[in-house]
N, C-alpha and C positions, 0 to 999 in steps of 0.2 A: 624395414630400415633401408634407407637410401643414403648415398653420399652426396653432399652438396658443398662445394668450395672447401673440401678437406675436412668437413665436419659431418658427423653421422646424424641424419635427420630421422625422426620418428613420424609416422603417419597417424593422424587422428581423423576419424570419420564421425560425422553427426548430421542427421537430417539428410539432405541431398548434397551436402558439401563434404569435402575432405581437404585437410591442410597438412603441411609438413612443418615441424618445429624442432628446435634443439632443446632437449631436456635440460632443465636447470637454467637455461638462458632465456627461453621464450615462455611466457606465462599462459597457461591454459588449464582451466579447472572443469573436469567433467561434471561436477556437482551443479554447475550453472546451466545445465541443460534445460532445467525448468524455466529459467530466465529467458534463454534463447528461443525455446519452443513457443513460449507465451508471446515474446516480442514479435515473432514472425506473424502470429495470428492477429495481434493488435495492429500491426502495420497494414495488413491486408484489409482489416475492418475499417481502419482509419481512412484508407484511400476510398473505400466505398462511401464513407461519410462525406469526405471532401467533394467527391464527384456529385453526390446528391445535392449538396449545398450549392455547388456551382450551377447545376441545372435549375434549382429553385430560384436562383437570382438571375436567371436568363443568360448565364455565361456558357451557352452551349458550345461555343467554339473552343473553350478550354476545359470543358467538363471532364474529358478523358486525359488531360495532361498528366503526365507521370510526375513522381516525387523527386525532389532533390534532398539527399540524405547525407548526414555527416556522422560517422562513427569516430568520435574524437580521440578515443584511446583504444586502438584496434588490436594491439599485441601481435596476433598472427593473421588477422583478417578473416577468421572463421565466421564471425557474426556478419560481416559485410558480404561474404560469399553466400551465406545462407539467405540473407535478404534478397540477393540477386536471383538465386536459384529457386526460391520458394515463394516469391510474391509476383514477379513480372509487372510490378507497378512502379518501378524505379527507373528514372531517366539517367541519373548520375548519383553515385555514392562515393564519397571521399573516405578512404580508410587511412586515418592519420595516427601517427605515434611519434613521440619525441625520440625514442630509442633507435639509433641507426641500425642495430641488429634486428630489431622488430621490423623496421622498414624493409630491410633486405629480405626477410622471410615473407613479408606481404608480397613483395615483387616476385619472389620465387613461387609463391602459391598462385599468383596471377598468371604466371607462365604456364602453369598446369591447367589453367582455366582461360585459355586464350580467347574463347568466344565471348568473354566478358570485358575485353579490353576497352570497348567504347563506353562501358557503364561504370566499371570500378576504377578509381583513380588512387593509387598509393601516394601518400604524402608524409614527409618527415618534418615535423614542426612542433613547437610548443602549442598544446591544445588551447591554452588561454589566449596566447597571442594570435593564433590562427582564427579563432572565433571572433576576437575583438576587431580583426581587420576584415571580417566578412559579415557586416551587419545586414539583417533582413535578407538572408540568402537561402536558408534551408527550410524545407517543409518538415523535416524530421531531424532531430539531433539526439543521438544516443550517448549517454555518459555512463560508463561502467568502469570506474577506477578501482584500484586496490586501496580500500579505505573509504574516506569521505569524498563526496563529489562537491561539497559546498564551495570550494575555491574556484570551481568552474562555472558556477551558476550565473554570475553576473554577465560574462560575455555570451553565455548560452542563450539567455533570454533576449539579448540584443541581436544575436545572429539568426534567430528563428523568425520566420514570417508570421504575419497575423493569422491566427487560427492554426498555427503549426503544432506539431506533437513533440513534446520533450519527454524522453525516456531516461530516468535517473535511477542508478543503483548506488546504495551506500552500504558498505560492509563493516563499518566501525560500530558494531552492535554494543560493545562494552561501553562506549561513550554514550550512545543514544539511549541505552537501557538503564542508566543510573549508576553504573559502577564508577565512573569518573565524571562527576557533575561539573568540576572546575574546567576540565577539558571541553565538555559539552558547551559550557557558556562561552568559552573562547572561540569555538567553531561556529556555533549556531545561535549565539546571543540568547540562550535559554538554558535553564537548569533542568536536568532530568532526574526522576526519582526512581529508586530501586523498588518499584511497586509491582503487584501481581499483573498489572496491565501495562508493563513496561514496553512490550512489543508494539502496542498501539501508540504509546508515547513516541517511540522511534519513528513510526510512520508520520505522525503529526508534526514532529520536529522537522523532518525533511520537507514536508509540504509547506510548513511555515517559512522555512528558509527560501524555498522557491518563490512563494508568494511575496516575501519581503523584497527580494531582488527584482521581481517583475514590477512591483508597485513603484519602485524607484524610477522606473523608466515609463511610467504611465500605462503599464500593461497589467492584465488581470489573468490569474491562474484558474483554470477549471479542471479539477481532478476527474479523470475518466476511470482509472483503476489504480488502487493503492494497496499494496500487499506487503506483509512480512513473510518471507519464505526461508525456512531453514535457519539461515544465519545472516540474512541481509534484508534490506528494504528495497523494494522495486516499485516505482510509481510511474504512471503514464498520465501526463497532464497536457492540456492545451493552453497556449498562451495567446491572449486576445488583446487588441488595442481597445481598451474600454476604461476611460477615466472615471466614469460614474461608478463602475463596480470597484475600482481601486479605492474610492472614498468610503465604500461600505465594508472594506476588508477588516477594519478594526472590530466590527461586530462579530466576525468569525475568528477572532483571536482572543485568547484568554489564558488564565492561570488555573491551577487546580490545588485545592487544599486536601491533604491526605492524612488520615489518622494512622499513626504507626501501631496502634494497638489492635484495631478491628479492620483496618484497610478500607474503611468507608471513605468516600471522596465527594467533594463539592466543586463544581466548576464556576469560575468567576470570569465572565466575558469582560473585555475592555470597553465595549460599547454596545449600543442597542439601536435598532431601527424603529422609529416612530412614524406613524402616518399623520402628516400635518393636515389640519382642517382647511377646507377651501375658504378663501377670503371673500369670494363672491360666487355668484351662480355660474360665472364663466370659467372659474378656476377649477381645475381638477385636483383631487387629492393627490398628494405626493409624499413619498417617503423622505424622511430626513434622519440624520444621525444624532443620537443623544448619548450623553455619558451614561455608563452602566451604573446600576444600583448595586449596593453591596454593603458589607460582605455577606456571602451566602451561609456562613457558619461563624459561630463565636469562638472564643479561645478554647472552649472545651467541646469535645465531640458529643453531638446529640444522640448518637447511637450507643456509645459505651461509657459516656460521662468521663472520658479520659481528659485530664488537664495537662496543658503544656506538652501535648504529644502530636500537635498539628504541624505538619510541614508544608511548605509552599514550593510548587514546581511550575515551570513554564517560562514565558508564554508559549502556548501551543496553537496550532491551527485547529479550530473547533468545528469547521464545516463538514460536509459529507465527504467520505473517503472515496466514494464511487459515484459515477453517473449510472443510475439503475437502468435507464433506457439503453445506454451503451453496453453495459454488461449483459443485459438480457439479449440484445441482438447478437453479441459475440458468443454467448452460450448457446443460443438457438442455432447459430451457424455451425458451431462445432458439433452439436448433436445431430443435426440434419445432414451434415457433410456438404452443405452448399452455402457459400458466402458471396457468390457473384452471379446474379441473374444474367448479366451481359456476356459472360463467358470470357472476359478479357484477362482475368487472373489465371496464371499458370504456375504450377499444375493446379487442376481443380482440387478443392479442399478434400474431397472424398479420396483422391489419389495421394494427397500429401499426408493425411493423418497416420497411415501405417508406418511412415518414416519418422514420426515424432515419438522419440523414446519416452518422453514425459507426458504423453497424451492423457493418461488416466489422472495424473496429478493435476494437470492444467484444468481438466474437466471438473475435478473436485473443487479446485480453488474458485473457479468461475461460479459454480453452484453455490458455494458458501458465500462468496462476495455478493451474489445477487440476492440472497436471503438475508444478508446482514443488515441490521437496522442502520439507517443513515444518521439518526440522532436518537438519544443524546450521545456524546462522546464517552469513550471508555466503558468499563464493564466491571461487574463483580465476579471475582474468581471463587467458585463454589468451594473448592478444598480449603482455601485460605479462610473463608468465612466460617466453615465448620471447625477449623482448627481453633479459631477464637472462641467458639461455643463448646469446645471439647466434646464433640459428637461426631458420629460417622456421617458420611455424605449421603444425602437423599438422592434419588434419581433426578437428574437434571430435567428429564422429560416431565416428571411430576410437578416440579416447581413451575415450569413453563405452562403446564396445563392449568394449574391453579390461577396463575396471573392472567392467562388468556381467556379461559372459559368462565371463571368465576368473577373476575374483576374487569375484564375487557381491555387489558393492556397488551401491548405488542412485545414480543420477545424473539431473540435469535441467539445463535452461537456467534463466536468470532471466527473469522476464516483461518486463524492461526492457532486457536486454542479450543479443543473440544469441550472443556469444562468451564468456559467463560459464559456468563449470562448477561447479554445486552438487553435492556428493557427501558421503556419509558415510564415504568411504575415508580411511585415515590420510594425513596430509599428506606424509610421507616416501615412501609408496608412489607417490603421484601425481607427486612430483618425480623419483622413480626412473624412472618411465615416460617423463617428458619428457626426462630425462638420456639415456636410451637413444635416443630420437628424435634428440636433438642430436648424438649420436655417429654415427648413421647418415647424418645430413645434413651437407653442407658448411657450414663456419662462415660466418655472415652477420654482417658488422660492423654493430652497432647502437649508438646512443648509450647511455652508461652506463659504470660502472666496468669496466675490461678484465678484472679478475681474478675477477669474480663467477662466470663460467662455470666456471673451474677450482675455485673454492671449493665450488660446488654439487656438482661431480663428486666432489670429495674427501669432502665431508660425507655424501653419499648412496651412497658406494662399497659399503657393506655391504648395500644393497638390490639383491639379485640375483634373477633370474628363471629358473625351471627348468620347461619348456624356455625358452631365451632368446627374447626378442622379436625378430622378424624384420621386414624392410621390409614384407612382406605384411600384417603385423598392423596397420600404420598406413594401410591402404587406406581410402578413403572408404566409409562404411557407411550403410545406411538404418536409422534407429533405429525401435524398435517404436512409439514415441509418434508419430513423424511419419507412419508408414505407416497407423496406426490413425485418425488425425485427417484424413487426406486430404492428399496432397502438393500439390493444386491450391490449397488455402487458404493464403494468405500469413500467416505468423506475425508478421511485423513490416512491416505495410503502410506505404508511403511517405506523407509528409504531402501533403494534397491541393493545397496552394498554397505559394508561397515565403513566407519570413518568418513561418512558423507558430510563434508563440511568445507571450510576454507583451507586454502593452501598457503604456503609461505610465498612471500613476494620474491620476484627476481630483480636483480640489480643490473643496470646497464653501464657500460663504460663509455664515457663521452669521448 
């Protein structure tokens, strides 16, 4: 504890930075360490990507030019200080906050880090107005508000340069995950469903909001890494000037039909891409947008024959959540301890990782994100499906083994749910496998409509297997992904302390 201006200040250390703050007046959440550790690594990797793109396009004179960064809602300046201390690829970073008390604390913390005076610039302004008055200025913009970031997206996509990195956090999970659909529509112009895959809904709603704002200005969003972590959404996207991609965005947007009895779902895109025929020998084939065909399901559910139990949610962003090449490079850099062949990044990654408190969690998230299927969107939650069938849950590895080895489909977990099954297999095939398991297992009474099990068995009776599935087919397996990544590395590490989650907001006096 130290005294500053008559107030007692507490010190908080994280990574290679330390800040002072007033308890109850300045907001700082230790649970966001995963967010901050990951963001440091992403910015380091992003600079490597930008530099390689500049060299590829012959911009050797500016290839090593450092980044201009904006932390629009800085609070204490911790994140900005960490970016300065742990990347060495930033020429100038603005640590902005509308709260005069927060601005005072940022200036106080900069005094303790006087060697960063030429890099870190404290600023006290409304984030919306500041970004709106600085169009096409920043290479990286970080938005990490208390609640939703949607109100800052419009000026953010204008303030960022072509190819820039937009880092967005939204902590309004109750709204995004279907608890308050009316509030969700007011904020995101979409309705969320309280479905088993609600956390992925949250990610896709945030990505959809960013894409919509970017499209209005003739810009295109490219997701690099999109995650649901603990209690918030964190996405890293690039913003490009690409009007052709803007016109195709409608094919990556759509709604979802969800059955409230069995939790089956069907995706309805708003558009589709068709390849137009060449009109002459000189003309090349080109893609064009066409209206979508639909609906994907009728008024009754084709899995459980439920009538008038189909609800509609969305529209959501339906494209890939991650850039697999980007995530692979980031994951390999973290595992090898080397992310910069030129040696310009400081400190070297191998020396930085011991200071990352959430290193194991970040490593697990990147592993899962790299293995996660890019399409189709959403997933089947195995416990929810087995609840509808009134049976115990089979090993997830066994279901994956049947789909992958016997039928040749792709499967993965979700990065935020160990019991989620993402697959490109037909929905009725998946339910046919689970129906067979339920017939082999004794009935287990679970809450829910008693006739759903019988309705599912009747509706999927035409899904037969030759040879039939036997109890041995449902034995626990070791998946290829788990064996390749090492069984000793936990994929879903436990939280380090109790009450790991959001904190109450602080209020400032104007």
